[in-house]
C-alpha positions as CSV (number, residue, x, y, z in Angstrom):
1,M,-7.4,2.3,2.9
2,A,-4.0,3.2,4.5
3,S,-0.8,4.0,2.6
4,N,1.8,1.1,2.4
5,P,4.0,1.4,5.4
6,T,6.9,-0.2,3.6
7,A,6.9,2.4,0.9
8,N,9.5,5.0,1.1
9,N,8.1,8.4,1.0
10,D,11.3,10.2,0.0
11,N,11.6,13.3,-2.0
12,K,10.3,15.7,0.6
13,G,7.2,13.3,1.8
14,K,6.0,12.8,-1.8
15,K,3.7,9.8,-2.4
16,K,5.1,7.0,-4.6
17,I,2.7,5.9,-7.1
18,F,2.8,2.8,-9.6
19,V,0.9,3.8,-12.9
20,S,-1.2,1.0,-14.3
21,F,-2.4,1.6,-17.9
22,D,-3.0,-0.2,-21.1
23,F,0.7,-0.6,-22.3
24,D,-0.1,-1.1,-26.0
25,N,-2.7,1.9,-26.3
26,D,-2.0,4.6,-23.6
27,R,1.5,5.3,-23.2
28,D,0.5,9.1,-23.9
29,L,-1.6,9.0,-20.6
30,K,1.5,7.4,-18.6
31,N,3.5,10.1,-20.1
32,E,1.0,12.6,-18.9
33,M,1.0,11.4,-15.4
34,V,5.0,11.4,-15.4
35,A,4.8,15.0,-16.6
36,F,2.2,15.8,-13.7
37,S,4.9,14.5,-11.1
38,Q,7.4,16.7,-12.4
39,N,5.5,19.8,-11.6
40,E,7.1,21.5,-8.5
41,D,3.6,21.6,-6.7
42,A,3.0,17.9,-7.3
43,N,2.7,15.8,-4.0
44,F,3.6,12.6,-5.7
45,K,6.2,11.0,-7.8
46,V,6.1,8.2,-10.3
47,S,7.8,5.4,-9.0
48,N,7.2,2.9,-11.6
49,W,4.7,1.8,-14.1
50,S,3.1,-1.2,-16.0
51,M,5.3,-3.5,-17.8
52,K,4.1,-5.0,-21.0
53,P,2.8,-8.8,-20.5
54,V,4.1,-10.8,-23.0
55,D,2.8,-13.7,-21.0
56,M,1.3,-13.6,-17.5
57,T,4.1,-15.6,-16.1
58,R,5.1,-15.9,-12.4
59,Q,8.4,-13.9,-13.3
60,W,6.0,-10.9,-14.5
61,E,3.7,-11.3,-11.7
62,K,6.8,-11.4,-9.1
63,Q,8.2,-8.4,-10.8
64,V,4.9,-6.4,-10.8
65,K,4.1,-7.3,-7.2
66,Y,7.6,-6.1,-6.0
67,H,7.0,-2.7,-7.7
68,I,3.4,-2.3,-6.5
69,T,4.3,-3.2,-3.1
70,R,6.9,-0.4,-2.7
71,C,4.6,2.3,-3.4
72,D,1.9,3.9,-1.7
73,V,-0.8,4.0,-4.3
74,L,-1.6,2.4,-7.5
75,V,-3.0,5.0,-10.2
76,V,-5.1,3.3,-12.8
77,L,-5.2,5.5,-15.9
78,I,-8.2,4.7,-17.9
79,G,-8.1,5.1,-21.8
80,E,-10.5,3.5,-24.3
81,Q,-9.4,-0.1,-24.1
82,T,-8.0,-0.3,-20.5
83,A,-11.1,-2.3,-19.2
84,D,-10.0,-4.9,-21.5
85,A,-6.3,-4.9,-20.6
86,P,-5.5,-8.2,-18.7
87,G,-2.2,-6.7,-17.2
88,V,-4.1,-3.8,-15.7
89,K,-6.7,-6.1,-14.0
90,H,-4.0,-8.3,-12.7
91,E,-2.2,-5.2,-11.3
92,I,-5.3,-4.1,-9.7
93,E,-5.6,-7.7,-8.0
94,I,-2.2,-7.4,-6.8
95,A,-2.7,-4.0,-5.3
96,R,-6.0,-5.1,-3.6
97,A,-4.4,-8.3,-2.3
98,N,-1.6,-6.0,-0.6
99,N,-3.7,-3.3,0.8
100,I,-2.4,-0.6,-1.5
101,K,-4.7,2.2,-2.1
102,I,-6.1,2.4,-5.8
103,I,-6.9,5.7,-7.5
104,Q,-8.6,5.3,-11.0
105,M,-8.3,8.3,-13.3
106,T,-10.0,8.6,-16.5
107,S,-9.0,10.7,-19.6
108,H,-12.6,10.9,-21.1
109,P,-16.0,10.5,-19.6
110,Q,-17.2,7.9,-22.3
111,H,-14.4,5.4,-21.5
112,R,-15.4,2.2,-19.6
113,V,-14.0,2.0,-15.9
114,I,-13.0,-0.9,-14.1
115,D,-15.2,-1.8,-11.1
116,A,-12.6,-3.2,-9.0
117,A,-10.4,0.2,-9.2
118,G,-13.2,2.1,-7.3
119,Q,-14.5,5.2,-8.2
120,A,-13.3,7.1,-11.4
121,H,-12.0,10.7,-11.3
122,D,-10.8,13.2,-13.8
123,L,-7.2,12.9,-15.0
124,S,-5.7,16.1,-14.1
125,L,-2.8,17.2,-11.7
126,E,-5.4,18.9,-9.3
127,S,-7.3,15.8,-8.9
128,I,-4.7,13.4,-8.2
129,S,-3.0,15.7,-5.7
130,E,-6.2,16.3,-3.8
131,L,-7.0,12.6,-3.8
132,L,-3.4,12.0,-2.5
133,G,-3.7,14.5,0.2
């Protein structure tokens, strides 16, 4: 799947990523991804991340779509309960509908992955950097 041609690859050609995660349970994983992006060797920057969906309103969907479509890649962070998080599932649907590349990263091999997000990879700076090229 090609990168989003409308994404702005500033910051010396770094890929812009949207981080999708279970807002209620996995902020630590999101914070880890943000820390990875601040490494001087990182080939990506975190542009935005999941918003807590109080309700899946049209306004929420519009905001999420706006942010996802301005990124090159949607990175799904898989924690213990992510596969059941409705917001994450919806973010994946939005990325797929807009031909945004999806990378699924898991923090533990026992966590249930999301089939619609593709193959799961270990959550590490090395893995994400390699997958982004």
